[in-house]
C-alpha positions as CSV (number, residue, x, y, z in Angstrom):
1,M,167.9,9.5,-12.7
2,M,164.8,8.1,-14.2
3,F,161.8,6.6,-12.5
4,H,160.2,3.2,-13.0
5,S,156.6,2.2,-12.9
6,T,155.0,-0.6,-10.9
7,H,155.2,-2.8,-14.0
8,T,158.7,-4.2,-13.3
9,P,159.7,-6.7,-16.0
10,H,163.0,-7.2,-14.1
11,A,161.7,-7.7,-10.6
12,S,164.7,-10.0,-9.8
13,G,167.2,-8.1,-11.8
14,W,166.7,-4.4,-10.9
15,H,168.2,-3.1,-7.7
16,P,166.5,0.3,-7.3
17,G,167.2,2.7,-4.5
18,V,163.6,3.2,-3.5
19,A,162.5,6.7,-2.6
20,R,158.7,7.1,-2.5
21,C,157.7,10.4,-4.0
22,R,154.2,12.0,-4.2
23,A,155.1,15.4,-5.7
24,W,156.5,16.7,-8.9
25,V,159.5,19.0,-8.8
26,Q,157.9,22.5,-8.9
27,G,154.6,21.1,-7.8
28,A,153.8,18.3,-10.2
29,L,153.2,14.9,-8.7
30,M,155.1,11.9,-10.1
31,L,153.6,8.9,-11.7
32,V,156.2,6.8,-10.1
33,L,156.8,4.6,-7.1
34,A,160.6,4.4,-7.0
35,I,163.8,6.0,-8.2
36,A,166.0,3.6,-10.1
37,A,169.8,3.4,-9.6
38,M,170.8,3.4,-13.2
39,D,174.3,2.2,-12.8
40,S,173.0,-1.1,-11.4
41,L,170.6,-1.3,-14.3
42,G,173.2,-0.9,-17.1
43,A,175.4,-3.5,-18.7
44,A,177.5,-5.3,-16.1
45,E,181.1,-4.1,-15.8
46,P,183.4,-6.8,-17.0
47,A,185.5,-8.7,-14.5
48,P,189.2,-7.7,-14.7
49,D,191.7,-10.0,-16.3
50,A,193.3,-12.5,-13.9
51,T,196.7,-11.0,-14.6
52,A,197.7,-7.4,-14.9
53,P,199.5,-6.4,-18.1
54,R,203.3,-6.7,-18.1
55,L,205.2,-3.5,-18.1
56,R,207.8,-3.5,-20.9
57,T,211.2,-2.2,-19.8
58,G,214.6,-1.8,-21.4
59,K,215.4,-1.7,-25.1
60,F,212.4,-2.6,-27.3
61,V,212.6,-6.2,-28.5
62,L,209.9,-8.2,-30.1
63,T,209.4,-11.6,-28.5
64,D,207.6,-14.8,-29.6
65,A,205.0,-13.9,-26.9
66,D,204.5,-10.6,-28.7
67,R,204.0,-12.2,-32.1
68,G,201.8,-14.9,-30.6
69,Y,199.4,-12.5,-28.9
70,W,195.8,-13.4,-29.8
71,A,194.9,-10.1,-31.5
72,F,197.8,-10.3,-33.9
73,Q,197.0,-13.9,-35.1
74,P,195.4,-14.4,-38.5
75,V,191.6,-14.4,-38.6
76,R,190.5,-18.0,-39.2
77,S,187.0,-19.4,-38.8
78,P,186.9,-22.2,-36.2
79,A,185.4,-25.6,-37.1
80,P,181.7,-25.8,-36.2
81,P,181.3,-27.1,-32.7
82,V,177.9,-28.8,-33.3
83,S,175.5,-29.7,-36.0
84,S,175.2,-27.3,-38.8
85,E,171.5,-27.0,-38.1
86,T,172.3,-25.0,-34.9
87,H,172.5,-21.3,-35.5
88,P,176.2,-20.5,-35.5
89,V,176.0,-17.8,-33.0
90,D,174.1,-20.0,-30.6
91,A,176.5,-22.8,-31.2
92,W,179.5,-20.9,-30.1
93,V,177.7,-19.3,-27.1
94,Q,176.5,-22.6,-26.0
95,V,179.9,-24.2,-26.1
96,K,181.2,-21.7,-23.5
97,L,178.1,-22.1,-21.4
98,A,178.3,-25.9,-21.5
99,E,181.8,-25.6,-20.0
100,K,180.1,-24.2,-16.9
101,G,177.0,-26.4,-17.0
102,L,174.8,-23.5,-18.0
103,N,172.2,-22.9,-20.7
104,L,170.8,-19.9,-22.6
105,S,168.1,-18.0,-20.8
106,P,164.4,-18.2,-21.9
107,P,163.3,-16.0,-24.8
108,V,162.0,-12.5,-24.2
109,T,158.4,-11.7,-24.7
110,P,157.3,-10.8,-28.3
111,R,156.6,-7.2,-27.2
112,E,160.1,-6.8,-25.7
113,Q,161.6,-8.5,-28.7
114,V,160.1,-5.9,-31.1
115,R,161.1,-3.0,-28.8
116,R,164.7,-4.4,-28.7
117,A,164.9,-4.6,-32.5
118,F,163.5,-1.1,-33.0
119,F,165.8,0.5,-30.5
120,D,168.8,-1.4,-31.7
121,L,168.4,-0.7,-35.4
122,W,166.4,2.6,-35.5
123,G,167.0,4.2,-32.1
124,L,163.2,4.8,-32.0
125,P,160.3,3.0,-30.3
126,P,157.9,0.8,-32.3
127,D,154.4,1.9,-33.1
128,P,151.8,0.0,-30.9
129,A,150.6,-1.6,-34.2
130,D,154.1,-3.1,-34.8
131,V,154.0,-4.8,-31.4
132,K,150.5,-6.1,-31.8
133,A,151.3,-7.5,-35.3
134,F,154.2,-9.5,-34.0
135,E,152.3,-10.6,-30.9
136,R,149.7,-12.1,-33.3
137,D,152.5,-13.9,-35.3
138,P,155.7,-14.3,-33.3
139,T,157.3,-16.7,-35.8
140,D,160.8,-16.8,-37.1
141,A,159.6,-15.8,-40.6
142,A,157.8,-12.7,-39.2
143,W,160.9,-11.9,-37.2
144,V,163.2,-12.0,-40.3
145,R,160.7,-9.8,-42.2
146,L,160.7,-7.3,-39.3
147,I,164.5,-7.2,-39.3
148,D,164.7,-6.7,-43.0
149,R,162.2,-3.9,-42.8
150,L,164.2,-2.1,-40.1
151,L,167.5,-2.5,-42.0
152,A,165.9,-1.1,-45.2
153,S,164.8,2.1,-43.5
154,P,166.8,5.4,-43.6
155,H,166.5,5.4,-39.8
156,Y,169.0,2.5,-39.6
157,G,171.8,4.7,-40.9
158,E,170.8,7.5,-38.6
159,R,171.2,5.1,-35.7
160,W,174.3,3.2,-36.6
161,G,176.0,6.2,-38.2
162,R,175.9,7.9,-34.8
163,H,178.0,5.0,-33.4
164,W,180.7,5.7,-36.0
165,L,180.6,9.4,-35.3
166,D,181.5,8.7,-31.7
167,L,184.6,6.8,-32.9
168,V,185.9,9.6,-35.1
169,R,185.1,12.3,-32.4
170,Y,182.8,14.1,-34.8
171,A,182.1,17.8,-34.1
172,E,181.5,20.8,-36.2
173,S,183.7,23.3,-34.4
174,N,187.4,23.4,-33.5
175,G,187.2,23.7,-29.7
176,Y,189.4,26.0,-27.6
177,E,188.3,29.6,-26.8
178,R,187.1,30.7,-30.1
179,D,185.6,27.4,-31.1
180,G,185.5,28.3,-34.8
181,A,183.2,26.4,-37.1
182,K,184.4,23.5,-39.3
183,P,182.8,24.5,-42.6
184,H,180.6,21.8,-44.2
185,A,181.4,19.2,-41.6
186,W,177.8,18.0,-41.8
187,R,178.5,16.5,-45.2
188,Y,180.8,14.0,-43.5
189,R,178.0,13.1,-41.1
190,D,175.6,12.5,-44.0
191,Y,178.3,10.5,-45.8
192,V,178.5,8.2,-42.8
193,I,174.7,7.8,-42.5
194,D,174.3,7.2,-46.2
195,S,177.1,4.6,-46.2
196,F,175.4,2.6,-43.5
197,N,172.0,2.8,-45.3
198,A,173.6,1.7,-48.6
199,D,175.3,-1.2,-46.8
200,K,178.6,0.0,-48.3
201,P,181.2,-2.7,-47.9
202,Y,183.2,-1.9,-44.8
203,D,186.6,-2.3,-46.6
204,R,185.5,0.4,-49.0
205,F,184.2,2.6,-46.2
206,V,187.7,2.4,-44.6
207,R,189.6,3.2,-47.8
208,E,187.4,6.2,-48.6
209,Q,188.0,7.8,-45.3
210,L,191.7,7.2,-45.2
211,A,192.4,7.8,-48.9
212,G,189.3,8.9,-50.7
213,D,191.0,11.7,-52.5
214,E,193.5,9.2,-53.9
215,L,190.7,6.9,-54.9
216,A,188.7,9.6,-56.6
217,G,190.4,9.3,-59.9
218,E,189.6,5.6,-60.0
219,L,186.0,6.4,-59.2
220,S,185.4,8.2,-62.5
221,A,186.0,11.7,-61.4
222,E,185.9,12.9,-65.0
223,A,182.5,11.2,-65.5
224,P,180.3,11.7,-62.5
225,A,177.2,10.5,-64.3
226,A,178.9,7.2,-64.7
227,D,180.1,6.8,-61.1
228,P,179.3,9.6,-58.7
229,G,181.1,7.6,-55.9
230,W,184.1,9.9,-56.3
231,R,182.1,12.7,-54.5
232,E,181.5,10.4,-51.6
233,A,185.2,9.5,-51.5
234,I,186.1,13.2,-51.2
235,V,183.6,13.9,-48.5
236,A,184.8,10.8,-46.6
237,T,188.2,12.4,-46.1
238,G,186.6,14.9,-43.8
239,F,187.7,12.2,-41.3
240,F,191.1,14.0,-41.2
241,R,189.6,17.4,-40.4
242,L,187.4,16.5,-37.4
243,H,190.1,16.9,-34.7
244,V,190.3,19.6,-32.1
245,W,192.3,22.5,-33.5
246,D,194.1,25.3,-31.6
247,D,194.2,28.4,-33.7
248,E,196.6,30.2,-31.4
249,P,199.2,27.7,-30.2
250,D,202.4,28.5,-28.4
251,N,204.4,26.6,-31.1
252,S,202.9,26.0,-34.5
253,L,205.2,23.1,-35.3
254,A,204.3,21.3,-32.1
255,A,200.7,22.0,-32.7
256,E,201.0,20.4,-36.2
257,Y,202.3,17.2,-34.6
258,D,199.6,17.4,-32.1
259,D,197.1,17.3,-34.9
260,L,198.8,14.4,-36.6
261,D,198.9,12.6,-33.3
262,D,195.1,13.1,-33.0
263,I,194.7,11.5,-36.4
264,M,197.0,8.6,-35.4
265,V,195.2,8.0,-32.2
266,T,191.8,8.0,-33.9
267,T,193.0,5.8,-36.7
268,G,194.4,3.3,-34.3
269,T,191.3,3.3,-32.1
270,A,188.6,3.4,-34.7
271,F,189.9,0.9,-37.2
272,L,192.4,-1.3,-35.3
273,G,191.4,-1.1,-31.7
274,L,195.0,-0.3,-30.6
275,T,196.4,2.5,-28.4
276,I,199.1,3.5,-30.9
277,G,199.3,7.0,-29.6
278,C,200.9,5.7,-26.4
279,A,204.2,5.3,-28.4
280,R,204.5,9.0,-29.4
281,C,207.1,9.9,-26.8
282,H,208.6,6.4,-26.0
283,D,208.0,2.8,-26.7
284,H,204.6,1.6,-25.7
285,K,204.8,0.5,-22.1
286,F,202.6,-2.6,-22.5
287,D,202.0,-3.4,-26.2
288,P,204.6,-4.4,-28.8
289,I,204.6,-1.0,-30.5
290,S,207.8,0.9,-30.5
291,Q,208.3,4.6,-30.9
292,A,209.9,3.9,-34.3
293,D,206.6,2.1,-35.2
294,Y,204.7,5.2,-34.3
295,Y,206.7,7.6,-36.5
296,S,206.9,5.1,-39.3
297,M,203.1,4.9,-39.4
298,L,202.9,8.7,-38.9
299,S,204.9,9.1,-42.1
300,F,201.9,7.8,-44.1
301,F,200.0,11.0,-42.9
302,R,203.0,13.4,-42.8
303,S,202.3,15.1,-46.1
304,I,198.7,16.1,-45.2
305,D,198.3,19.9,-45.6
306,P,197.8,21.0,-42.0
307,Y,194.4,22.2,-40.9
308,G,194.2,26.0,-41.0
309,L,191.3,28.4,-40.8
310,A,191.3,32.2,-41.0
311,H,189.9,33.9,-38.0
312,T,189.7,37.2,-36.3
313,G,191.5,37.7,-33.0
314,G,195.0,37.5,-31.7
315,G,197.7,35.0,-32.6
316,G,197.0,32.3,-35.1
317,R,198.2,29.7,-37.6
318,G,198.3,29.8,-41.4
319,T,195.2,29.1,-43.5
320,G,195.3,25.6,-44.9
321,K,193.4,23.9,-47.7
322,I,190.6,22.3,-45.8
323,E,187.8,22.5,-48.4
324,R,187.3,21.0,-51.8
325,I,184.8,21.8,-54.5
326,L,182.7,18.7,-55.3
327,A,183.1,19.0,-59.1
328,T,185.3,17.4,-61.7
329,P,188.2,19.3,-63.2
330,S,186.3,19.5,-66.5
331,E,183.2,20.9,-64.7
332,I,185.4,23.5,-62.9
333,R,187.2,24.5,-66.2
334,E,183.9,24.9,-68.0
335,W,182.5,27.1,-65.3
336,E,185.7,29.2,-65.1
337,T,185.6,29.7,-68.9
338,A,182.0,30.8,-68.8
339,K,182.8,33.2,-65.9
340,K,185.6,34.8,-67.9
341,E,183.2,35.4,-70.8
342,R,180.6,36.9,-68.4
343,V,183.3,39.2,-67.0
344,K,184.4,40.3,-70.5
345,A,180.8,41.0,-71.5
346,A,180.2,43.1,-68.3
347,E,183.4,45.0,-69.0
348,R,182.3,45.8,-72.5
349,Q,178.9,47.0,-71.3
350,L,180.6,49.2,-68.7
351,A,182.9,50.7,-71.4
352,E,179.8,51.5,-73.6
353,A,178.0,53.3,-70.8
354,T,177.4,57.0,-71.6
355,D,175.8,58.4,-68.4
356,E,176.7,58.2,-64.7
357,A,173.6,56.3,-63.7
358,T,174.3,53.6,-66.3
359,K,178.0,53.5,-65.3
360,T,177.1,53.0,-61.6
361,R,174.8,50.2,-62.5
362,R,177.3,48.5,-64.9
363,Q,180.0,48.8,-62.2
364,K,177.8,47.0,-59.7
365,E,177.0,44.3,-62.3
366,L,180.7,43.8,-63.1
367,R,181.6,43.5,-59.4
368,T,178.8,40.9,-58.9
369,V,180.1,38.8,-61.8
370,R,183.7,39.0,-60.7
371,E,182.8,38.0,-57.1
372,S,180.5,35.2,-58.2
373,Q,181.3,31.7,-56.7
374,A,181.1,28.4,-58.5
375,P,177.6,26.8,-58.0
376,F,179.1,23.6,-56.7
377,D,178.9,21.9,-53.4
378,V,181.9,22.2,-51.1
379,A,183.1,19.6,-48.6
380,L,185.5,19.7,-45.7
381,A,188.3,17.4,-47.0
382,V,191.9,16.5,-46.8
383,A,194.6,17.9,-49.1
384,E,198.3,17.3,-49.8
385,N,200.8,19.5,-51.5
386,G,202.1,17.4,-54.3
387,P,203.9,14.0,-54.8
388,A,207.0,14.8,-52.8
389,P,206.5,13.5,-49.3
390,K,207.6,15.4,-46.2
391,V,210.5,13.9,-44.4
392,T,209.5,12.2,-41.1
393,H,211.9,11.9,-38.2
394,L,211.6,10.0,-34.9
395,L,211.2,12.7,-32.3
396,A,213.0,12.3,-29.0
397,R,210.4,12.4,-26.3
398,G,207.9,13.5,-28.9
399,D,209.5,16.9,-29.2
400,P,209.6,18.2,-32.8
401,T,212.7,20.4,-31.9
402,T,214.7,17.2,-31.2
403,P,214.5,15.1,-34.3
404,R,216.5,11.9,-34.5
405,G,216.8,9.5,-37.4
406,E,214.6,9.7,-40.5
407,V,212.0,7.0,-40.8
408,A,210.2,5.5,-43.8
409,P,206.5,4.4,-44.0
410,L,206.2,1.0,-42.4
411,F,203.5,-1.0,-40.7
412,P,204.1,-1.9,-37.0
413,T,206.8,-4.6,-36.9
414,V,204.7,-6.9,-34.7
415,F,202.6,-7.7,-37.8
416,G,205.7,-9.2,-39.5
417,L,205.1,-7.5,-42.9
418,P,207.7,-6.3,-45.4
419,A,208.2,-2.7,-46.2
420,P,205.2,-1.5,-48.2
421,N,205.5,-0.9,-52.0
422,L,205.2,2.8,-52.1
423,P,203.9,4.3,-55.3
424,V,206.0,6.4,-57.7
425,R,204.0,9.4,-58.4
426,P,204.1,11.7,-61.5
427,T,205.3,15.2,-61.0
428,N,201.8,16.6,-61.5
429,A,200.2,14.4,-58.8
430,V,198.5,16.2,-55.9
431,T,199.2,13.6,-53.3
432,T,202.0,11.2,-52.4
433,G,199.8,8.1,-52.6
434,R,201.0,6.9,-49.3
435,R,197.6,7.0,-47.5
436,R,196.2,4.7,-50.1
437,V,198.9,2.1,-49.1
438,L,198.0,2.4,-45.5
439,A,194.2,2.2,-46.3
440,D,194.8,-1.0,-48.3
441,W,196.6,-2.6,-45.4
442,I,194.0,-1.7,-42.8
443,A,191.1,-2.8,-45.1
444,S,192.9,-6.0,-46.1
445,P,191.3,-9.4,-45.3
446,Q,194.7,-10.4,-44.0
447,N,194.7,-7.6,-41.4
448,P,194.1,-9.5,-38.1
449,L,192.4,-6.6,-36.4
450,T,190.1,-4.7,-38.7
451,A,187.2,-7.2,-39.0
452,R,187.6,-8.4,-35.4
453,V,187.3,-4.9,-34.1
454,L,184.2,-4.0,-36.0
455,M,182.4,-7.3,-35.2
456,N,183.2,-6.8,-31.6
457,R,181.6,-3.3,-31.8
458,L,178.6,-4.8,-33.6
459,W,178.2,-7.4,-30.8
460,Q,178.6,-4.7,-28.2
461,H,175.7,-2.6,-29.5
462,H,173.4,-5.6,-29.7
463,F,174.3,-7.1,-26.3
464,G,175.5,-4.1,-24.3
465,I,179.0,-5.4,-23.9
466,G,181.6,-6.7,-26.4
467,I,183.1,-10.1,-26.7
468,V,186.2,-8.1,-26.0
469,P,184.8,-5.9,-23.2
470,T,187.3,-3.1,-24.0
471,P,186.2,-2.3,-27.6
472,D,188.9,0.4,-28.2
473,D,191.8,-1.6,-26.8
474,F,192.6,-5.0,-28.1
475,G,196.1,-4.7,-26.6
476,H,197.5,-5.8,-23.2
477,T,195.8,-3.1,-21.2
478,G,192.4,-4.2,-22.5
479,L,190.5,-7.3,-21.6
480,R,190.8,-10.5,-23.5
481,P,187.9,-11.9,-25.5
482,T,185.5,-14.0,-23.5
483,N,184.6,-16.2,-26.5
484,P,187.5,-16.1,-29.0
485,P,186.0,-18.7,-31.4
486,L,182.8,-16.7,-31.7
487,L,184.7,-13.5,-32.5
488,N,186.8,-15.3,-35.1
489,Y,183.7,-16.8,-36.6
490,L,182.0,-13.5,-36.9
491,A,185.1,-11.8,-38.3
492,T,185.7,-14.5,-40.9
493,D,182.0,-14.6,-42.0
494,F,182.0,-10.8,-42.3
495,I,185.0,-10.8,-44.6
496,T,183.8,-13.7,-46.8
497,G,180.4,-12.2,-47.0
498,G,181.8,-9.1,-48.7
499,W,182.2,-6.9,-45.6
500,R,178.5,-6.2,-45.5
501,L,177.2,-5.1,-42.1
502,K,173.5,-5.6,-42.6
503,R,174.1,-9.3,-43.3
504,M,175.8,-9.6,-39.9
505,H,172.9,-7.8,-38.1
506,R,170.6,-10.5,-39.5
507,M,172.9,-13.2,-38.4
508,I,173.2,-12.0,-34.8
509,M,169.5,-10.9,-34.4
510,T,168.1,-14.2,-35.7
511,S,170.0,-16.1,-33.0
512,R,168.4,-17.4,-29.9
513,A,171.1,-15.7,-27.9
514,Y,170.0,-12.3,-29.1
515,R,166.3,-13.0,-28.4
516,M,167.0,-14.1,-24.8
517,S,165.4,-12.4,-21.8
518,S,167.6,-10.1,-19.8
519,R,166.1,-11.1,-16.5
520,T,168.5,-12.5,-14.0
521,G,166.2,-15.3,-12.6
522,N,168.8,-18.0,-13.0
523,P,170.6,-18.5,-9.6
524,P,173.3,-21.0,-10.9
525,A,174.2,-18.7,-13.8
526,Q,174.1,-15.6,-11.6
527,A,176.5,-17.3,-9.1
528,L,179.0,-18.6,-11.7
529,D,178.9,-15.6,-14.1
530,E,177.4,-12.6,-12.4
531,D,178.9,-10.2,-15.0
532,N,177.3,-12.2,-17.8
533,T,180.6,-12.5,-19.7
534,L,179.4,-15.8,-21.2
535,F,176.1,-14.2,-22.5
536,W,173.8,-16.6,-20.8
537,R,171.2,-13.8,-20.9
538,Q,170.8,-10.5,-22.6
539,N,171.9,-7.3,-20.8
540,L,169.4,-4.6,-19.7
541,R,170.6,-1.5,-21.4
542,R,169.8,2.2,-21.0
543,T,169.5,3.9,-24.3
544,E,171.8,6.8,-25.3
545,A,171.0,10.5,-24.9
546,E,169.9,10.9,-28.6
547,V,167.6,7.9,-28.4
548,I,165.9,9.3,-25.3
549,R,165.3,12.6,-27.0
550,D,164.2,11.0,-30.3
551,T,161.9,8.6,-28.4
552,M,160.1,11.6,-26.8
553,L,159.7,13.2,-30.2
554,A,158.4,10.0,-31.7
555,V,155.7,9.2,-29.0
556,S,154.6,12.8,-28.9
557,G,154.0,12.8,-32.6
558,R,156.3,15.8,-33.2
559,L,159.3,13.9,-34.8
560,N,160.4,15.5,-38.0
561,R,161.8,12.7,-40.1
562,K,163.6,14.8,-42.6
563,A,167.1,13.4,-43.4
564,G,170.4,15.1,-44.1
565,G,171.5,18.6,-44.8
566,P,173.0,21.4,-42.7
567,S,172.8,20.8,-38.9
568,V,170.0,22.1,-36.7
569,F,170.5,24.6,-34.0
570,P,168.0,24.2,-31.2
571,T,166.9,27.1,-29.0
572,L,169.0,27.3,-25.9
573,P,168.4,29.4,-22.7
574,A,170.4,32.6,-22.5
575,E,172.3,31.4,-19.5
576,V,173.5,28.4,-21.5
577,Q,174.6,30.6,-24.4
578,G,176.6,32.6,-21.9
579,T,178.8,29.7,-21.1
580,Q,180.8,30.2,-24.3
581,D,183.2,33.1,-24.7
582,S,180.7,35.3,-26.6
583,A,177.0,34.6,-26.0
584,G,175.2,33.5,-29.1
585,K,178.4,33.3,-31.2
586,G,178.1,30.8,-34.0
587,W,174.6,29.8,-32.9
588,A,171.5,30.8,-35.0
589,D,168.3,29.1,-33.9
590,S,166.8,27.0,-36.6
591,P,163.1,27.1,-37.4
592,V,160.9,25.4,-34.9
593,E,159.9,22.5,-37.1
594,E,163.6,21.9,-37.9
595,Q,164.4,21.6,-34.2
596,D,162.2,18.5,-33.9
597,R,164.5,16.5,-36.2
598,R,166.4,13.5,-35.0
599,S,169.3,14.2,-32.6
600,V,172.0,13.0,-35.0
601,Y,171.2,16.2,-37.1
602,L,171.7,18.6,-34.2
603,V,174.8,20.7,-34.4
604,V,177.8,19.4,-32.3
605,K,179.6,22.5,-31.0
606,R,182.6,21.6,-28.8
607,A,182.3,24.6,-26.5
608,L,178.5,24.5,-26.3
609,K,176.9,21.1,-26.0
610,I,173.1,20.8,-25.9
611,P,172.3,20.5,-22.2
612,L,169.8,17.6,-22.4
613,L,172.2,15.5,-24.4
614,E,175.3,16.3,-22.4
615,C,173.5,15.6,-19.1
616,L,172.6,12.1,-20.5
617,D,176.2,11.1,-21.3
618,F,176.6,12.4,-24.9
619,A,179.9,11.6,-26.6
620,N,182.8,13.9,-25.6
621,S,183.7,14.7,-29.2
622,A,187.4,15.4,-28.2
623,S,188.7,11.8,-28.5
624,P,187.5,8.5,-30.1
625,L,184.9,6.7,-28.1
626,G,183.7,3.2,-28.7
627,L,181.8,2.8,-25.4
628,R,180.0,5.7,-23.7
629,S,179.7,6.0,-20.0
630,T,176.4,5.5,-18.3
631,T,176.0,7.7,-15.2
632,T,173.4,8.3,-12.6
633,T,173.2,11.9,-11.4
634,A,170.6,14.1,-9.8
635,P,170.7,16.7,-12.6
636,Q,169.4,14.0,-15.0
637,A,166.2,13.7,-13.0
638,L,165.8,17.5,-12.8
639,M,166.5,17.8,-16.5
640,L,164.0,15.2,-17.5
641,L,161.3,16.8,-15.4
642,N,162.0,20.5,-16.1
643,D,163.7,20.9,-19.4
644,P,161.5,23.0,-21.8
645,F,162.0,20.3,-24.5
646,V,160.6,17.6,-22.2
647,Q,157.7,19.8,-21.2
648,R,156.8,20.5,-24.8
649,Q,156.8,16.8,-25.6
650,A,154.6,16.0,-22.7
651,A,152.1,18.6,-23.8
652,A,152.2,17.3,-27.4
653,L,151.7,13.7,-26.2
654,A,148.7,14.9,-24.1
655,D,147.2,16.5,-27.3
656,R,147.8,13.2,-29.2
657,V,146.3,11.1,-26.5
658,R,143.3,13.4,-26.3
659,H,142.8,13.2,-30.0
660,D,143.0,9.4,-30.0
661,A,141.0,8.7,-26.9
662,G,138.6,11.6,-26.5
663,K,137.6,12.9,-23.0
664,D,137.3,9.6,-21.2
665,L,140.1,9.3,-18.6
666,E,140.3,5.5,-18.7
667,A,140.7,5.6,-22.5
668,Q,143.3,8.3,-22.2
669,I,145.4,6.3,-19.7
670,E,145.2,3.3,-22.0
671,S,146.2,5.4,-25.0
672,A,149.1,7.0,-23.2
673,F,150.6,3.7,-22.1
674,A,150.2,2.3,-25.6
675,R,152.0,5.3,-27.1
676,V,154.9,5.4,-24.7
677,L,155.3,1.7,-23.6
678,Q,153.4,-0.2,-26.3
679,R,151.3,-2.0,-23.7
680,S,148.3,-1.7,-21.4
681,P,148.8,-0.5,-17.9
682,T,148.6,-2.9,-15.0
683,A,145.8,-2.5,-12.4
684,S,148.1,-0.7,-10.0
685,E,149.5,1.6,-12.7
686,R,146.0,2.5,-13.8
687,S,145.1,3.4,-10.2
688,A,148.3,5.5,-9.8
689,A,147.5,7.2,-13.1
690,R,144.0,8.1,-12.0
691,S,145.3,9.4,-8.7
692,L,147.9,11.5,-10.4
693,W,145.4,13.0,-12.8
694,T,143.0,13.8,-10.0
695,D,145.7,15.5,-7.9
696,Q,147.0,17.5,-10.8
697,H,143.5,18.5,-11.9
698,A,142.7,19.8,-8.4
699,R,146.0,21.7,-8.3
700,A,145.3,23.3,-11.7
701,M,141.8,24.3,-10.5
702,T,143.2,25.8,-7.3
703,E,145.8,27.8,-9.2
704,G,143.4,29.0,-11.8
705,I,145.3,27.2,-14.7
706,A,143.5,27.3,-18.0
707,A,142.3,24.0,-19.3
708,P,142.9,22.0,-16.1
709,E,142.0,18.7,-17.8
710,H,144.8,19.2,-20.3
711,A,147.3,20.3,-17.5
712,A,146.5,17.1,-15.6
713,L,146.9,14.9,-18.6
714,T,150.2,16.7,-19.5
715,S,151.5,15.8,-16.0
716,L,150.5,12.2,-16.5
717,C,152.3,12.1,-19.8
718,R,155.4,13.7,-18.3
719,G,155.4,11.0,-15.7
720,L,155.3,8.3,-18.4
721,L,158.2,10.0,-20.3
722,N,160.3,9.6,-17.1
723,L,159.7,5.9,-16.7
724,N,162.7,3.6,-16.7
725,E,160.8,1.3,-19.0
726,M,160.8,4.0,-21.7
727,V,164.5,4.5,-21.7
728,Y,165.8,0.9,-21.1
729,V,166.1,-1.8,-23.7
730,E,164.9,-5.0,-22.0
């Protein structure tokens, strides 16, 4: 639960459960007048489809209705509905609105427009100067310049890379009791961030993750100076190693298929928006995906060397090849040759030693040389065991002990494609080449799902809800698109524009639809489309856990903007450490300055989530997730008032305000509001702030707290950090 100020930009749209409060938890008074019901403030839940999905029964048979389902139709751009002078996004939105006699809502204020852009593209608040600059010149040209500036910043990749990490259930540990570390997983995280920042074509992004090791040879692996992209391609295959992994299963073969199923489910969800995993044990109950389709698609992945990691403790599975040195074969051979020469030299020196002291020293030097490791980076990556593919069978009820007929690699039959042309691999090849075939199909312009799914996700993150409100399910159990022509237009333009995502951000954000107000002061539209499925207004959105944390760091002036590298371990209370099987295991606190980096760089340990983020609906990291839940719980209010991190940011913000405004209370109030909300306080807010400061100053004097003025200002700043207005995108 957060708290909102008397400045309510959505007086008609917010439905707060009011609870007047004049005291802080643990003695501090609130700068608030009401408790907001966050569920009512988030994006509206989509209305259910008029008809429930049809349960498939009997023998699996493809019908004309299956083949004609909207999601499996080719992506074709619809004819423009109006004059070419109208922004294409607005044109398609207005067509749907016109059918109901509705119009787009009025534009948002310049300040709210700037805040929306910063939170959407950076996940950080604007500086007050950014807001003032646009308020002085709120033109279309200035707006485009601002968008381009935001897209050009490294913060863009940090924001949008996190969305992708949700989809691939990114974590740096295996889960289960021991929750062992996934070595070098952070390189995959950095690969994703860097790919978004570089505006890497999405079709290449897909191919690298699914078959980067098979692409590496084509990316000049023997000449990294000419094309270092092969390194990125290898790191990208960490996609296959991110799943939960049981190091002590009851049955290793069953566990291997569980891991493959995890990869199948994630591939289907992230790239295709299909619940393919539902066909593991039987034909899909609703979608035209048979069990044979499932295992035929699984055969593309079947030859992957199973994940395996040595550990201490009972039970276990074999150690697999999960790491790869990021060096070319020639670089590795050169280093190995040099190492052999160093070993020979050390052996000669040992043989020439004449006294015990020298022999002892030479033995130590020889041991050091023999144990020396190659000075190359290492990545968590996929591996196969040669060109001969493993045989894949259809498993009765998904049980690996009851195999049925052998299956060959095929795409789901509903797509109506011929059997793929599988490569003939040389005997010295290290992979079957099959994943490259799958990657090429998924990344093909002819695939009817790939571009649609990503454009729907893009729209969702800019509007709070997708054109298809169920972004991870384009099948019959999901909801149908509310504006099919708009989705087709975006998908087609995305493909013809080179699969470049930044270009599509510009298109959407320069539309009038994106820049609408999210206020609900339109009774006819509210009556006809309460859930805003037609996008007659913007949606009020609560920011994610990471954005709330990063915003606090930004306004307090403590944000460390360092990018990339090994993950950061924040300091956790002892009682939190004790929630894992061994307190402190696998957790070494990072230096204090490192702990103030952006949340995307914080370690993601499956058995030990960071309490502040977990409380605010952080991704579960166990399954692919395209749409996070937004909950309202009492612990959220307690966390945002009492967590040591929040208290530190409030104190730092107070120091910053004091530095900017001096000792004058009125100037401090003005400065604090400008830092946190990028605006001046209203008269009632200014009065409430003075009252809070006075109450807290008196309390500090009574309790003998040192520096009572600073304590009072810190309480005021903590109140501002708990305002709804700080954590909602208007």
